[in-house]
All heavy atoms as a GROMACS GRO file, in nm:
protein
  503
    1MET      N    1   3.086   1.464   6.575
    1MET     CA    2   3.106   1.341   6.502
    1MET      C    3   3.155   1.235   6.601
    1MET      O    4   3.251   1.256   6.673
    1MET     CB    5   3.207   1.362   6.391
    1MET     CG    6   3.243   1.238   6.316
    1MET     SD    7   3.352   1.278   6.180
    1MET     CE    8   3.315   1.142   6.077
    2VAL      N    9   3.087   1.122   6.602
    2VAL     CA   10   3.125   1.013   6.691
    2VAL      C   11   3.222   0.920   6.618
    2VAL      O   12   3.204   0.889   6.501
    2VAL     CB   13   3.000   0.934   6.737
    2VAL    CG1   14   3.039   0.817   6.824
    2VAL    CG2   15   2.905   1.026   6.812
    3GLN      N   16   3.324   0.878   6.689
    3GLN     CA   17   3.424   0.790   6.627
    3GLN      C   18   3.371   0.647   6.614
    3GLN      O   19   3.273   0.610   6.676
    3GLN     CB   20   3.553   0.794   6.706
    3GLN     CG   21   3.538   0.771   6.854
    3GLN     CD   22   3.670   0.788   6.927
    3GLN    OE1   23   3.763   0.716   6.898
    3GLN    NE2   24   3.676   0.881   7.018
    4ASP      N   25   3.436   0.569   6.529
    4ASP     CA   26   3.401   0.428   6.513
    4ASP      C   27   3.437   0.354   6.641
    4ASP      O   28   3.545   0.374   6.697
    4ASP     CB   29   3.476   0.366   6.395
    4ASP     CG   30   3.428   0.421   6.261
    4ASP    OD1   31   3.312   0.464   6.252
    4ASP    OD2   32   3.509   0.421   6.167
    5LEU      N   33   3.346   0.269   6.688
    5LEU     CA   34   3.367   0.195   6.813
    5LEU      C   35   3.364   0.046   6.787
    5LEU      O   36   3.289  -0.001   6.701
    5LEU     CB   37   3.258   0.232   6.914
    5LEU     CG   38   3.243   0.379   6.948
    5LEU    CD1   39   3.120   0.401   7.034
    5LEU    CD2   40   3.367   0.430   7.017
    6SER      N   41   3.440  -0.026   6.866
    6SER     CA   42   3.435  -0.172   6.858
    6SER      C   43   3.309  -0.221   6.930
    6SER      O   44   3.248  -0.147   7.008
    6SER     CB   45   3.559  -0.232   6.925
    6SER     OG   46   3.552  -0.211   7.066
    7ASP      N   47   3.271  -0.344   6.905
    7ASP     CA   48   3.156  -0.402   6.975
    7ASP      C   49   3.177  -0.398   7.126
    7ASP      O   50   3.085  -0.371   7.203
    7ASP     CB   51   3.131  -0.545   6.928
    7ASP     CG   52   3.076  -0.553   6.786
    7ASP    OD1   53   3.031  -0.449   6.733
    7ASP    OD2   54   3.078  -0.663   6.728
    8ARG      N   55   3.298  -0.424   7.169
    8ARG     CA   56   3.330  -0.423   7.312
    8ARG      C   57   3.312  -0.283   7.372
    8ARG      O   58   3.257  -0.267   7.481
    8ARG     CB   59   3.474  -0.473   7.333
    8ARG     CG   60   3.524  -0.465   7.476
    8ARG     CD   61   3.445  -0.561   7.566
    8ARG     NE   62   3.476  -0.542   7.705
    8ARG     CZ   63   3.557  -0.618   7.776
    8ARG    NH1   64   3.617  -0.721   7.719
    8ARG    NH2   65   3.578  -0.594   7.903
    9GLU      N   66   3.360  -0.181   7.300
    9GLU     CA   67   3.345  -0.044   7.350
    9GLU      C   68   3.197  -0.006   7.360
    9GLU      O   69   3.156   0.059   7.458
    9GLU     CB   70   3.418   0.054   7.257
    9GLU     CG   71   3.569   0.042   7.266
    9GLU     CD   72   3.640   0.120   7.157
    9GLU    OE1   73   3.594   0.119   7.041
    9GLU    OE2   74   3.744   0.180   7.190
   10ILE      N   75   3.118  -0.046   7.264
   10ILE     CA   76   2.974  -0.018   7.268
   10ILE      C   77   2.910  -0.090   7.385
   10ILE      O   78   2.834  -0.030   7.462
   10ILE     CB   79   2.907  -0.058   7.135
   10ILE    CG1   80   2.958   0.031   7.022
   10ILE    CG2   81   2.754  -0.050   7.147
   10ILE    CD1   82   2.921  -0.016   6.883
   11THR      N   83   2.941  -0.216   7.402
   11THR     CA   84   2.886  -0.294   7.513
   11THR      C   85   2.924  -0.234   7.648
   11THR      O   86   2.839  -0.220   7.737
   11THR     CB   87   2.934  -0.440   7.505
   11THR    OG1   88   2.891  -0.496   7.381
   11THR    CG2   89   2.880  -0.524   7.619
   12ASP      N   90   3.049  -0.196   7.663
   12ASP     CA   91   3.095  -0.136   7.788
   12ASP      C   92   3.024  -0.004   7.816
   12ASP      O   93   2.986   0.024   7.929
   12ASP     CB   94   3.247  -0.114   7.786
   12ASP     CG   95   3.325  -0.244   7.794
   12ASP    OD1   96   3.266  -0.350   7.825
   12ASP    OD2   97   3.448  -0.239   7.769
   13TYR      N   98   3.006   0.077   7.712
   13TYR     CA   99   2.939   0.205   7.731
   13TYR      C  100   2.791   0.185   7.768
   13TYR      O  101   2.741   0.248   7.860
   13TYR     CB  102   2.952   0.293   7.606
   13TYR     CG  103   2.881   0.425   7.621
   13TYR    CD1  104   2.919   0.515   7.721
   13TYR    CD2  105   2.777   0.461   7.538
   13TYR    CE1  106   2.854   0.636   7.736
   13TYR    CE2  107   2.712   0.582   7.553
   13TYR     CZ  108   2.751   0.668   7.652
   13TYR     OH  109   2.685   0.789   7.668
   14VAL      N  110   2.724   0.096   7.699
   14VAL     CA  111   2.582   0.069   7.730
   14VAL      C  112   2.569   0.017   7.873
   14VAL      O  113   2.475   0.052   7.945
   14VAL     CB  114   2.522  -0.030   7.628
   14VAL    CG1  115   2.383  -0.076   7.672
   14VAL    CG2  116   2.515   0.034   7.490
   15ALA      N  117   2.665  -0.062   7.918
   15ALA     CA  118   2.662  -0.118   8.054
   15ALA      C  119   2.670  -0.009   8.162
   15ALA      O  120   2.626  -0.032   8.274
   15ALA     CB  121   2.776  -0.218   8.072
   16THR      N  122   2.719   0.110   8.127
   16THR     CA  123   2.722   0.218   8.226
   16THR      C  124   2.583   0.272   8.256
   16THR      O  125   2.562   0.337   8.357
   16THR     CB  126   2.809   0.337   8.178
   16THR    OG1  127   2.742   0.404   8.069
   16THR    CG2  128   2.949   0.293   8.139
   17GLY      N  129   2.488   0.245   8.167
   17GLY     CA  130   2.352   0.295   8.183
   17GLY      C  131   2.332   0.436   8.131
   17GLY      O  132   2.220   0.483   8.115
   18GLU      N  133   2.440   0.507   8.104
   18GLU     CA  134   2.430   0.646   8.059
   18GLU      C  135   2.349   0.665   7.931
   18GLU      O  136   2.269   0.759   7.922
   18GLU     CB  137   2.569   0.706   8.041
   18GLU     CG  138   2.563   0.853   8.004
   18GLU     CD  139   2.700   0.916   7.996
   18GLU    OE1  140   2.755   0.950   8.103
   18GLU    OE2  141   2.752   0.932   7.884
   19PRO      N  142   2.363   0.579   7.830
   19PRO     CA  143   2.292   0.607   7.705
   19PRO      C  144   2.142   0.578   7.708
   19PRO      O  145   2.071   0.610   7.615
   19PRO     CB  146   2.362   0.516   7.604
   19PRO     CG  147   2.414   0.403   7.684
   19PRO     CD  148   2.452   0.464   7.817
   20LEU      N  149   2.093   0.521   7.815
   20LEU     CA  150   1.954   0.478   7.818
   20LEU      C  151   1.854   0.592   7.825
   20LEU      O  152   1.737   0.574   7.792
   20LEU     CB  153   1.932   0.380   7.934
   20LEU     CG  154   2.024   0.256   7.932
   20LEU    CD1  155   1.995   0.168   8.052
   20LEU    CD2  156   2.008   0.180   7.802
   21ASP      N  157   1.896   0.711   7.866
   21ASP     CA  158   1.803   0.824   7.872
   21ASP      C  159   1.848   0.941   7.783
   21ASP      O  160   1.817   1.055   7.808
   21ASP     CB  161   1.787   0.873   8.017
   21ASP     CG  162   1.913   0.933   8.075
   21ASP    OD1  163   2.021   0.918   8.015
   21ASP    OD2  164   1.905   0.997   8.181
   22LYS      N  165   1.919   0.909   7.676
   22LYS     CA  166   1.973   1.012   7.588
   22LYS      C  167   1.918   0.997   7.446
   22LYS      O  168   1.911   0.888   7.393
   22LYS     CB  169   2.126   1.001   7.578
   22LYS     CG  170   2.201   1.000   7.709
   22LYS     CD  171   2.208   1.138   7.768
   22LYS     CE  172   2.295   1.145   7.889
   22LYS     NZ  173   2.240   1.091   8.010
   23ALA      N  174   1.883   1.111   7.387
   23ALA     CA  175   1.851   1.112   7.244
   23ALA      C  176   1.982   1.084   7.170
   23ALA      O  177   2.082   1.147   7.197
   23ALA     CB  178   1.795   1.247   7.204
   24GLY      N  179   1.982   0.988   7.082
   24GLY     CA  180   2.103   0.953   7.011
   24GLY      C  181   2.192   0.858   7.089
   24GLY      O  182   2.296   0.818   7.042
   25ALA      N  183   2.154   0.826   7.212
   25ALA     CA  184   2.221   0.726   7.297
   25ALA      C  185   2.356   0.768   7.353
   25ALA      O  186   2.430   0.685   7.401
   25ALA     CB  187   2.232   0.592   7.226
   26TYR      N  188   2.390   0.895   7.346
   26TYR     CA  189   2.510   0.939   7.417
   26TYR      C  190   2.494   1.086   7.455
   26TYR      O  191   2.422   1.161   7.392
   26TYR     CB  192   2.638   0.918   7.335
   26TYR     CG  193   2.651   1.008   7.215
   26TYR    CD1  194   2.724   1.126   7.223
   26TYR    CD2  195   2.592   0.975   7.094
   26TYR    CE1  196   2.737   1.209   7.113
   26TYR    CE2  197   2.604   1.057   6.984
   26TYR     CZ  198   2.676   1.174   6.994
   26TYR     OH  199   2.688   1.256   6.886
   27GLY      N  200   2.560   1.123   7.562
   27GLY     CA  201   2.561   1.262   7.606
   27GLY      C  202   2.702   1.315   7.604
   27GLY      O  203   2.791   1.259   7.667
   28ILE      N  204   2.724   1.420   7.533
   28ILE     CA  205   2.859   1.474   7.518
   28ILE      C  206   2.912   1.530   7.649
   28ILE      O  207   3.032   1.546   7.667
   28ILE     CB  208   2.863   1.579   7.406
   28ILE    CG1  209   3.007   1.607   7.366
   28ILE    CG2  210   2.788   1.704   7.446
   28ILE    CD1  211   3.020   1.685   7.241
   29GLN      N  212   2.824   1.558   7.744
   29GLN     CA  213   2.868   1.613   7.871
   29GLN      C  214   2.895   1.506   7.976
   29GLN      O  215   2.934   1.537   8.087
   29GLN     CB  216   2.766   1.716   7.923
   29GLN     CG  217   2.634   1.659   7.963
   29GLN     CD  218   2.535   1.640   7.849
   29GLN    OE1  219   2.574   1.614   7.736
   29GLN    NE2  220   2.407   1.650   7.878
   30GLY      N  221   2.880   1.380   7.942
   30GLY     CA  222   2.907   1.272   8.036
   30GLY      C  223   3.017   1.180   7.986
   30GLY      O  224   3.111   1.223   7.918
   31LYS      N  225   3.004   1.052   8.016
   31LYS     CA  226   3.102   0.954   7.970
   31LYS      C  227   3.110   0.950   7.818
   31LYS      O  228   3.213   0.918   7.760
   31LYS     CB  229   3.066   0.816   8.024
   31LYS     CG  230   3.080   0.804   8.174
   31LYS     CD  231   3.032   0.668   8.222
   31LYS     CE  232   3.043   0.652   8.370
   31LYS     NZ  233   2.937   0.722   8.444
   32GLY      N  234   3.000   0.982   7.753
   32GLY     CA  235   2.996   0.983   7.607
   32GLY      C  236   3.089   1.084   7.544
   32GLY      O  237   3.118   1.077   7.425
   33ALA      N  238   3.139   1.180   7.622
   33ALA     CA  239   3.234   1.278   7.569
   33ALA      C  240   3.358   1.209   7.512
   33ALA      O  241   3.421   1.260   7.419
   33ALA     CB  242   3.274   1.377   7.677
   34LEU      N  243   3.392   1.094   7.567
   34LEU     CA  244   3.508   1.020   7.518
   34LEU      C  245   3.485   0.963   7.378
   34LEU      O  246   3.580   0.927   7.309
   34LEU     CB  247   3.542   0.906   7.614
   34LEU     CG  248   3.581   0.949   7.755
   34LEU    CD1  249   3.594   0.827   7.846
   34LEU    CD2  250   3.710   1.029   7.754
   35LEU      N  251   3.360   0.955   7.336
   35LEU     CA  252   3.326   0.898   7.206
   35LEU      C  253   3.325   1.002   7.095
   35LEU      O  254   3.319   0.967   6.978
   35LEU     CB  255   3.187   0.833   7.213
   35LEU     CG  256   3.162   0.736   7.329
   35LEU    CD1  257   3.018   0.690   7.327
   35LEU    CD2  258   3.258   0.620   7.325
   36VAL      N  259   3.329   1.129   7.130
   36VAL     CA  260   3.312   1.237   7.032
   36VAL      C  261   3.447   1.288   6.984
   36VAL      O  262   3.532   1.328   7.064
   36VAL     CB  263   3.230   1.353   7.095
   36VAL    CG1  264   3.216   1.468   6.996
   36VAL    CG2  265   3.094   1.302   7.140
   37GLU      N  266   3.466   1.284   6.853
   37GLU     CA  267   3.591   1.332   6.794
   37GLU      C  268   3.594   1.484   6.784
   37GLU      O  269   3.696   1.546   6.808
   37GLU     CB  270   3.611   1.274   6.654
   37GLU     CG  271   3.644   1.127   6.654
   37GLU     CD  272   3.667   1.074   6.514
   37GLU    OE1  273   3.640   1.145   6.414
   37GLU    OE2  274   3.714   0.960   6.502
   38ARG      N  275   3.481   1.543   6.744
   38ARG     CA  276   3.476   1.688   6.728
   38ARG      C  277   3.331   1.735   6.729
   38ARG      O  278   3.239   1.656   6.711
   38ARG     CB  279   3.544   1.732   6.599
   38ARG     CG  280   3.468   1.697   6.473
   38ARG     CD  281   3.541   1.751   6.350
   38ARG     NE  282   3.463   1.731   6.231
   38ARG     CZ  283   3.464   1.618   6.159
   38ARG    NH1  284   3.541   1.517   6.196
   38ARG    NH2  285   3.391   1.607   6.051
   39ILE      N  286   3.315   1.865   6.750
   39ILE     CA  287   3.185   1.930   6.746
   39ILE      C  288   3.191   2.035   6.636
   39ILE      O  289   3.288   2.110   6.628
   39ILE     CB  290   3.153   2.000   6.879
   39ILE    CG1  291   3.145   1.899   6.991
   39ILE    CG2  292   3.024   2.080   6.869
   39ILE    CD1  293   3.136   1.962   7.128
   40GLU      N  294   3.089   2.039   6.553
   40GLU     CA  295   3.079   2.144   6.453
   40GLU      C  296   2.970   2.239   6.498
   40GLU      O  297   2.855   2.200   6.510
   40GLU     CB  298   3.049   2.084   6.316
   40GLU     CG  299   3.162   1.998   6.263
   40GLU     CD  300   3.138   1.944   6.124
   40GLU    OE1  301   3.047   1.995   6.055
   40GLU    OE2  302   3.208   1.851   6.086
   41GLY      N  303   3.007   2.362   6.527
   41GLY     CA  304   2.911   2.460   6.574
   41GLY      C  305   2.930   2.487   6.722
   41GLY      O  306   3.032   2.456   6.781
   42CYS      N  307   2.827   2.542   6.781
   42CYS     CA  308   2.831   2.587   6.920
   42CYS      C  309   2.806   2.470   7.016
   42CYS      O  310   2.708   2.397   7.002
   42CYS     CB  311   2.723   2.694   6.939
   42CYS     SG  312   2.700   2.748   7.107
   43PHE      N  313   2.894   2.452   7.115
   43PHE     CA  314   2.880   2.346   7.213
   43PHE      C  315   2.743   2.354   7.282
   43PHE      O  316   2.677   2.253   7.302
   43PHE     CB  317   2.991   2.354   7.318
   43PHE     CG  318   2.978   2.252   7.428
   43PHE    CD1  319   3.020   2.122   7.409
   43PHE    CD2  320   2.923   2.287   7.551
   43PHE    CE1  321   3.008   2.028   7.510
   43PHE    CE2  322   2.911   2.194   7.652
   43PHE     CZ  323   2.953   2.064   7.631
   44SER      N  324   2.698   2.475   7.315
   44SER     CA  325   2.569   2.491   7.382
   44SER      C  326   2.453   2.444   7.295
   44SER      O  327   2.353   2.394   7.346
   44SER     CB  328   2.546   2.637   7.422
   44SER     OG  329   2.638   2.676   7.520
   45ASN      N  330   2.463   2.461   7.164
   45ASN     CA  331   2.359   2.410   7.074
   45ASN      C  332   2.354   2.258   7.077
   45ASN      O  333   2.248   2.199   7.074
   45ASN     CB  334   2.385   2.454   6.930
   45ASN     CG  335   2.327   2.589   6.898
   45ASN    OD1  336   2.256   2.648   6.978
   45ASN    ND2  337   2.360   2.639   6.782
   46VAL      N  338   2.470   2.198   7.083
   46VAL     CA  339   2.478   2.053   7.084
   46VAL      C  340   2.421   1.997   7.214
   46VAL      O  341   2.346   1.900   7.215
   46VAL     CB  342   2.625   2.005   7.064
   46VAL    CG1  343   2.636   1.855   7.081
   46VAL    CG2  344   2.676   2.049   6.928
   47VAL      N  345   2.455   2.059   7.325
   47VAL     CA  346   2.413   2.012   7.456
   47VAL      C  347   2.270   2.052   7.488
   47VAL      O  348   2.197   1.978   7.551
   47VAL     CB  349   2.509   2.064   7.566
   47VAL    CG1  350   2.459   2.030   7.704
   47VAL    CG2  351   2.647   2.007   7.544
   48GLY      N  352   2.229   2.168   7.445
   48GLY     CA  353   2.094   2.214   7.479
   48GLY      C  354   2.073   2.359   7.440
   48GLY      O  355   2.081   2.394   7.324
   49LEU      N  356   2.051   2.443   7.537
   49LEU     CA  357   2.020   2.583   7.515
   49LEU      C  358   2.142   2.658   7.461
   49LEU      O  359   2.248   2.657   7.524
   49LEU     CB  360   1.975   2.646   7.647
   49LEU     CG  361   1.929   2.790   7.644
   49LEU    CD1  362   1.804   2.805   7.558
   49LEU    CD2  363   1.900   2.838   7.785
   50PRO      N  364   2.128   2.724   7.346
   50PRO     CA  365   2.240   2.802   7.289
   50PRO      C  366   2.256   2.934   7.366
   50PRO      O  367   2.196   3.035   7.332
   50PRO     CB  368   2.197   2.824   7.144
   50PRO     CG  369   2.047   2.819   7.148
   50PRO     CD  370   2.012   2.723   7.259
   51LEU      N  371   2.336   2.932   7.471
   51LEU     CA  372   2.346   3.045   7.563
   51LEU      C  373   2.395   3.173   7.497
   51LEU      O  374   2.344   3.281   7.526
   51LEU     CB  375   2.436   3.008   7.681
   51LEU     CG  376   2.384   2.893   7.766
   51LEU    CD1  377   2.486   2.858   7.874
   51LEU    CD2  378   2.250   2.928   7.828
   52SER      N  379   2.495   3.164   7.410
   52SER     CA  380   2.546   3.286   7.348
   52SER      C  381   2.439   3.350   7.259
   52SER      O  382   2.424   3.472   7.257
   52SER     CB  383   2.674   3.259   7.269
   52SER     OG  384   2.651   3.164   7.168
   53LEU      N  385   2.364   3.270   7.186
   53LEU     CA  386   2.255   3.323   7.103
   53LEU      C  387   2.145   3.382   7.191
   53LEU      O  388   2.092   3.489   7.161
   53LEU     CB  389   2.199   3.213   7.013
   53LEU     CG  390   2.078   3.253   6.929
   53LEU    CD1  391   2.110   3.370   6.836
   53LEU    CD2  392   2.029   3.132   6.848
   54LEU      N  393   2.111   3.316   7.299
   54LEU     CA  394   2.009   3.367   7.391
   54LEU      C  395   2.050   3.504   7.446
   54LEU      O  396   1.970   3.598   7.450
   54LEU     CB  397   1.985   3.269   7.505
   54LEU     CG  398   1.888   3.316   7.613
   54LEU    CD1  399   1.750   3.341   7.555
   54LEU    CD2  400   1.883   3.214   7.726
   55LEU      N  401   2.175   3.517   7.488
   55LEU     CA  402   2.223   3.645   7.540
   55LEU      C  403   2.211   3.754   7.435
   55LEU      O  404   2.165   3.865   7.464
   55LEU     CB  405   2.368   3.633   7.589
   55LEU     CG  406   2.432   3.761   7.639
   55LEU    CD1  407   2.354   3.819   7.758
   55LEU    CD2  408   2.577   3.736   7.678
   56GLU      N  409   2.252   3.724   7.313
   56GLU     CA  410   2.242   3.821   7.204
   56GLU      C  411   2.096   3.863   7.182
   56GLU      O  412   2.066   3.982   7.169
   56GLU     CB  413   2.299   3.760   7.076
   56GLU     CG  414   2.292   3.851   6.956
   56GLU     CD  415   2.342   3.782   6.830
   56GLU    OE1  416   2.433   3.697   6.840
   56GLU    OE2  417   2.289   3.813   6.722
   57MET      N  418   2.006   3.767   7.183
   57MET     CA  419   1.863   3.798   7.163
   57MET      C  420   1.808   3.881   7.278
   57MET      O  421   1.729   3.975   7.256
   57MET     CB  422   1.784   3.669   7.146
   57MET     CG  423   1.818   3.594   7.018
   57MET     SD  424   1.742   3.431   7.008
   57MET     CE  425   1.571   3.477   6.980
   58LEU      N  426   1.847   3.851   7.400
   58LEU     CA  427   1.801   3.928   7.515
   58LEU      C  428   1.854   4.071   7.511
   58LEU      O  429   1.782   4.166   7.545
   58LEU     CB  430   1.842   3.860   7.646
   58LEU     CG  431   1.769   3.730   7.678
   58LEU    CD1  432   1.832   3.662   7.798
   58LEU    CD2  433   1.621   3.756   7.701
   59ARG      N  434   1.976   4.088   7.467
   59ARG     CA  435   2.032   4.224   7.453
   59ARG      C  436   1.954   4.304   7.350
   59ARG      O  437   1.923   4.421   7.371
   59ARG     CB  438   2.179   4.216   7.414
   59ARG     CG  439   2.271   4.178   7.526
   59ARG     CD  440   2.413   4.167   7.479
   59ARG     NE  441   2.504   4.142   7.590
   59ARG     CZ  442   2.622   4.086   7.577
   59ARG    NH1  443   2.667   4.050   7.457
   59ARG    NH2  444   2.697   4.065   7.683
   60GLU      N  445   1.923   4.241   7.237
   60GLU     CA  446   1.846   4.309   7.133
   60GLU      C  447   1.706   4.345   7.185
   60GLU      O  448   1.656   4.455   7.161
   60GLU     CB  449   1.835   4.221   7.008
   60GLU     CG  450   1.963   4.210   6.930
   60GLU     CD  451   1.950   4.118   6.810
   60GLU    OE1  452   1.836   4.095   6.762
   60GLU    OE2  453   2.054   4.067   6.766
   61PHE      N  454   1.644   4.254   7.256
   61PHE     CA  455   1.512   4.276   7.311
   61PHE      C  456   1.515   4.393   7.410
   61PHE      O  457   1.431   4.483   7.405
   61PHE     CB  458   1.461   4.150   7.379
   61PHE     CG  459   1.325   4.163   7.440
   61PHE    CD1  460   1.212   4.165   7.359
   61PHE    CD2  461   1.310   4.172   7.577
   61PHE    CE1  462   1.086   4.178   7.415
   61PHE    CE2  463   1.184   4.184   7.634
   61PHE     CZ  464   1.072   4.188   7.553
   62ALA      N  465   1.613   4.392   7.500
   62ALA     CA  466   1.626   4.499   7.600
   62ALA      C  467   1.652   4.634   7.535
   62ALA      O  468   1.599   4.736   7.580
   62ALA     CB  469   1.737   4.465   7.699
   63SER      N  470   1.732   4.636   7.428
   63SER     CA  471   1.763   4.762   7.364
   63SER      C  472   1.642   4.823   7.293
   63SER      O  473   1.636   4.944   7.271
   63SER     CB  474   1.879   4.747   7.265
   63SER     OG  475   1.839   4.672   7.152
   64SER      N  476   1.544   4.744   7.261
   64SER     CA  477   1.424   4.796   7.196
   64SER      C  478   1.337   4.877   7.290
   64SER      O  479   1.247   4.949   7.248
   64SER     CB  480   1.342   4.682   7.133
   64SER     OG  481   1.286   4.601   7.234
   65PHE      N  482   1.365   4.870   7.419
   65PHE     CA  483   1.289   4.946   7.519
   65PHE      C  484   1.360   5.074   7.563
   65PHE      O  485   1.312   5.146   7.647
   65PHE     CB  486   1.261   4.860   7.643
   65PHE     CG  487   1.162   4.751   7.616
   65PHE    CD1  488   1.204   4.620   7.591
   65PHE    CD2  489   1.026   4.779   7.612
   65PHE    CE1  490   1.114   4.520   7.565
   65PHE    CE2  491   0.934   4.679   7.587
   65PHE     CZ  492   0.977   4.550   7.562
   66ARG      N  493   1.476   5.100   7.510
   66ARG     CA  494   1.553   5.219   7.551
   66ARG      C  495   1.515   5.338   7.468
   66ARG      O  496   1.468   5.340   7.366
   66ARG     CB  497   1.703   5.192   7.536
   66ARG     CG  498   1.748   5.091   7.636
   66ARG     CD  499   1.898   5.070   7.627
   66ARG     NE  500   1.933   4.957   7.710
   66ARG     CZ  501   2.036   4.880   7.689
   66ARG    NH1  502   2.116   4.902   7.589
   66ARG    NH2  503   2.063   4.781   7.769
   0.00000   0.00000   0.00000
């Protein structure tokens, strides 16, 4: 959840150039992390590849060959 921002805060953030190549205009792993109040769910899902789920799936896949 992104917090409410003033016009100045939005202008300053856009001026960094960071939001110009982001879906949703902010990246939680960069300067945009300061804008995020909380994350619901897995951080890896929010950022990209859900690593813990991938590991679980790979373990299940590997065990099917034993």
